MMTF fields as JSON, N, C-alpha, C and O atoms, coordinates in Angstrom:
{
  "mmtfVersion": "1.0.0",
  "mmtfProducer": "UNKNOWN",
  "numBonds": 227,
  "numAtoms": 228,
  "numGroups": 57,
  "numChains": 1,
  "numModels": 1,
  "chainsPerModel": [1],
  "groupsPerChain": [57],
  "chainIdList": ["A"],
  "bondAtomList": [4, 2, 8, 6, 12, 10, 16, 14, 20, 18, 24, 22, 28, 26, 32, 30, 36, 34, 40, 38, 44, 42, 48, 46, 52, 50, 56, 54, 60, 58, 64, 62, 68, 66, 72, 70, 76, 74, 80, 78, 84, 82, 88, 86, 92, 90, 96, 94, 100, 98, 104, 102, 108, 106, 112, 110, 116, 114, 120, 118, 124, 122, 128, 126, 132, 130, 136, 134, 140, 138, 144, 142, 148, 146, 152, 150, 156, 154, 160, 158, 164, 162, 168, 166, 172, 170, 176, 174, 180, 178, 184, 182, 188, 186, 192, 190, 196, 194, 200, 198, 204, 202, 208, 206, 212, 210, 216, 214, 220, 218, 224, 222],
  "bondOrderList": [1, 1, 1, 1, 1, 1, 1, 1, 1, 1, 1, 1, 1, 1, 1, 1, 1, 1, 1, 1, 1, 1, 1, 1, 1, 1, 1, 1, 1, 1, 1, 1, 1, 1, 1, 1, 1, 1, 1, 1, 1, 1, 1, 1, 1, 1, 1, 1, 1, 1, 1, 1, 1, 1, 1, 1],
  "groupList": [{"groupName": "UNK", "atomNameList": ["N", "CA", "C", "O"], "elementList": ["N", "C", "C", "O"], "formalChargeList": [0, 0, 0, 0], "bondAtomList": [1, 0, 2, 1, 3, 2], "bondOrderList": [1, 1, 2], "singleLetterCode": "X", "chemCompType": "L-PEPTIDE LINKING"}],
  "groupTypeList": [0, 0, 0, 0, 0, 0, 0, 0, 0, 0, 0, 0, 0, 0, 0, 0, 0, 0, 0, 0, 0, 0, 0, 0, 0, 0, 0, 0, 0, 0, 0, 0, 0, 0, 0, 0, 0, 0, 0, 0, 0, 0, 0, 0, 0, 0, 0, 0, 0, 0, 0, 0, 0, 0, 0, 0, 0],
  "groupIdList": [1, 2, 3, 4, 5, 6, 7, 8, 9, 10, 11, 12, 13, 14, 15, 16, 17, 18, 19, 20, 21, 22, 23, 24, 25, 26, 27, 28, 29, 30, 31, 32, 33, 34, 35, 36, 37, 38, 39, 40, 41, 42, 43, 44, 45, 46, 47, 48, 49, 50, 51, 52, 53, 54, 55, 56, 57],
  "secStructList": [7, 7, 1, 1, 7, 7, 7, 2, 2, 2, 2, 2, 2, 2, 6, 7, 6, 6, 1, 7, 7, 7, 7, 7, 7, 7, 2, 2, 2, 2, 2, 2, 2, 2, 2, 2, 2, 6, 7, 1, 7, 7, 7, 7, 7, 7, 7, 7, 7, 7, 2, 2, 2, 2, 2, 2, 7],
  "xCoordList": [72.208, 72.343, 73.783, 74.417, 74.276, 75.622, 75.654, 74.872, 76.546, 76.712, 77.624, 77.745, 78.259, 79.139, 78.437, 77.324, 79.09, 78.495, 78.757, 79.612, 78.018, 78.148, 79.03, 79.074, 79.72, 80.54, 79.644, 78.467, 80.205, 79.467, 79.002, 77.876, 79.861, 79.508, 78.326, 77.454, 78.284, 77.173, 75.867, 74.824, 75.923, 74.719, 74.223, 73.019, 75.162, 74.781, 74.155, 73.139, 74.735, 74.214, 72.818, 71.951, 72.605, 71.312, 70.201, 69.033, 70.556, 69.543, 69.578, 68.946, 70.305, 70.457, 69.111, 68.461, 68.698, 67.429, 67.481, 68.522, 66.355, 66.278, 66.665, 66.609, 67.056, 67.416, 66.491, 65.81, 66.479, 65.709, 66.198, 67.382, 65.294, 65.653, 65.793, 64.969, 66.813, 67.006, 67.263, 67.789, 66.888, 67.149, 68.429, 68.61, 69.306, 70.527, 70.323, 69.928, 70.588, 70.455, 71.827, 72.398, 72.356, 73.68, 73.539, 72.429, 74.651, 74.661, 73.837, 73.094, 73.942, 73.198, 71.694, 70.927, 71.276, 69.848, 69.337, 68.216, 70.153, 69.785, 69.53, 68.519, 70.446, 70.292, 69.055, 68.313, 68.829, 67.648, 66.365, 65.421, 66.331, 65.144, 64.958, 63.831, 66.044, 65.939, 65.341, 64.473, 65.805, 65.292, 63.828, 62.995, 63.526, 62.161, 61.15, 60.063, 61.502, 60.582, 60.824, 60.137, 61.803, 62.08, 62.557, 62.203, 63.347, 63.837, 65.253, 66.185, 65.419, 66.75, 67.475, 68.696, 66.735, 67.354, 66.612, 65.426, 67.315, 66.731, 67.094, 68.235, 66.11, 66.374, 67.078, 66.687, 68.11, 68.854, 68.994, 69.145, 68.94, 69.207, 70.595, 70.896, 71.428, 72.789, 72.951, 72.612, 73.472, 73.721, 75.211, 76.033, 75.532, 76.924, 77.047, 76.209, 78.08, 78.293, 78.744, 79.656, 78.084, 78.424, 79.508, 79.199, 80.758, 81.875, 81.884, 82.238, 81.499, 81.458, 80.512, 80.816, 79.392, 78.426, 79.076, 78.95, 79.764, 80.358, 81.56, 81.878, 82.222, 83.341, 82.847, 83.56, 81.617, 81.05, 80.455, 80.296, 80.121, 79.476, 80.465, 80.08],
  "yCoordList": [102.179, 102.215, 102.568, 103.386, 101.929, 102.225, 102.103, 101.352, 102.83, 102.678, 101.505, 101.099, 100.962, 99.808, 98.534, 98.252, 97.771, 96.534, 96.435, 97.138, 95.563, 95.384, 94.184, 93.214, 94.263, 93.137, 92.007, 92.216, 90.825, 89.673, 89.961, 89.623, 90.58, 90.892, 91.857, 91.706, 92.832, 93.784, 93.089, 93.354, 92.201, 91.467, 90.575, 90.476, 89.922, 89.063, 89.889, 89.486, 91.016, 91.878, 92.389, 92.466, 92.737, 93.27, 92.232, 92.584, 90.963, 89.909, 89.121, 88.07, 89.615, 88.946, 88.841, 89.852, 87.613, 87.39, 88.037, 88.051, 88.563, 89.177, 90.643, 91.285, 91.184, 92.598, 93.273, 92.61, 94.582, 95.345, 94.991, 95.141, 94.524, 94.142, 95.396, 96.308, 95.435, 96.543, 95.986, 94.884, 96.759, 96.381, 97.062, 98.265, 96.286, 96.837, 96.949, 95.983, 98.114, 98.325, 98.666, 99.709, 97.756, 97.984, 98.733, 99.031, 99.027, 99.814, 99.214, 99.939, 97.914, 97.277, 97.352, 97.657, 97.072, 97.137, 98.575, 98.807, 99.533, 100.94, 101.358, 101.994, 100.999, 101.326, 100.636, 101.236, 99.384, 98.658, 99.367, 99.456, 99.87, 100.586, 101.908, 102.274, 102.625, 103.862, 103.587, 104.327, 102.528, 102.153, 101.72, 102.136, 100.89, 100.379, 101.52, 101.464, 102.541, 103.648, 104.865, 105.878, 104.762, 105.849, 107.114, 108.213, 106.979, 108.126, 108.489, 107.715, 109.659, 110.153, 109.391, 109.491, 108.628, 107.864, 108.131, 108.458, 107.992, 108.094, 106.836, 106.377, 106.276, 105.087, 105.506, 106.485, 104.767, 105.039, 103.752, 102.671, 103.889, 102.766, 102.989, 104.062, 101.97, 102.068, 101.041, 99.869, 101.502, 100.618, 100.378, 101.268, 99.156, 98.781, 98.26, 97.48, 98.685, 98.245, 96.791, 96.41, 95.979, 94.572, 94.468, 94.357, 94.502, 94.482, 93.22, 93.278, 92.08, 90.832, 90.929, 90.413, 91.573, 91.76, 92.486, 92.059, 93.574, 94.381, 93.703, 93.975, 92.834, 92.105, 91.05, 90.687, 90.559, 89.526, 90.106, 89.376, 91.392, 91.964, 92.6, 93.121],
  "zCoordList": [121.341, 119.905, 119.575, 120.242, 118.529, 118.053, 116.541, 115.958, 115.91, 114.466, 114.161, 113.005, 115.172, 115.005, 115.416, 114.971, 116.265, 116.768, 118.265, 118.804, 118.926, 120.368, 120.679, 119.921, 121.79, 122.222, 122.71, 123.005, 122.791, 123.305, 124.73, 125.097, 125.531, 126.922, 126.984, 127.839, 126.105, 126.084, 125.703, 126.3, 124.711, 124.309, 125.438, 125.676, 126.137, 127.263, 128.385, 128.951, 128.709, 129.766, 129.423, 130.293, 128.165, 127.736, 127.831, 127.996, 127.728, 127.774, 129.077, 129.182, 130.062, 131.341, 132.06, 132.324, 132.372, 133.079, 134.464, 135.12, 134.885, 136.203, 136.215, 137.264, 135.075, 134.979, 133.969, 133.187, 134.003, 133.022, 131.622, 131.322, 130.765, 129.406, 128.539, 128.619, 127.731, 126.8, 125.407, 125.249, 124.41, 123.021, 122.569, 122.761, 121.972, 121.398, 119.898, 119.245, 119.358, 117.924, 117.371, 117.688, 116.525, 115.938, 114.614, 114.172, 114.002, 112.778, 111.661, 110.999, 111.427, 110.344, 110.585, 109.672, 111.819, 112.132, 112.035, 111.582, 112.457, 112.394, 110.944, 110.647, 110.046, 108.631, 108.064, 107.287, 108.444, 107.97, 108.383, 107.599, 109.607, 110.094, 109.348, 109.017, 109.083, 108.318, 106.939, 106.474, 106.294, 104.979, 105.075, 104.269, 106.06, 106.236, 106.382, 105.806, 107.142, 107.399, 106.5, 106.627, 105.59, 104.654, 105.326, 104.899, 106.36, 107.128, 106.71, 106.928, 106.111, 105.783, 104.689, 104.566, 103.892, 102.811, 101.51, 101.521, 100.387, 99.056, 98.297, 98.342, 97.594, 96.795, 95.511, 94.874, 95.134, 93.9, 93.118, 93.686, 91.796, 90.909, 90.32, 89.798, 90.411, 89.895, 88.773, 88.933, 87.64, 86.506, 86.369, 86.587, 86.004, 85.787, 84.361, 83.909, 83.656, 82.278, 82.284, 83.018, 81.446, 81.297, 80.222, 79.035, 80.631, 79.688, 78.832, 77.655, 79.406, 78.654, 77.463, 76.387, 77.641, 76.552, 75.379, 74.232, 75.665, 74.599, 73.958, 72.801, 74.687, 74.104, 73.114, 72.178, 73.325, 72.452, 71.179, 70.201, 71.154, 69.952, 69.021, 67.974]
}
């Protein structure tokens, strides 16, 4: 597991036939899993002001 990403060589080694298979979890997949299972994350709603709307009124 890494918070970054894996090199091409690491991905190839992890999926090399005839060897013990391992799962590589990169930063994006790790965050997705945290969100999926609700671990250590809080959902937030963020609003952005639509400046174009106010310029038209």
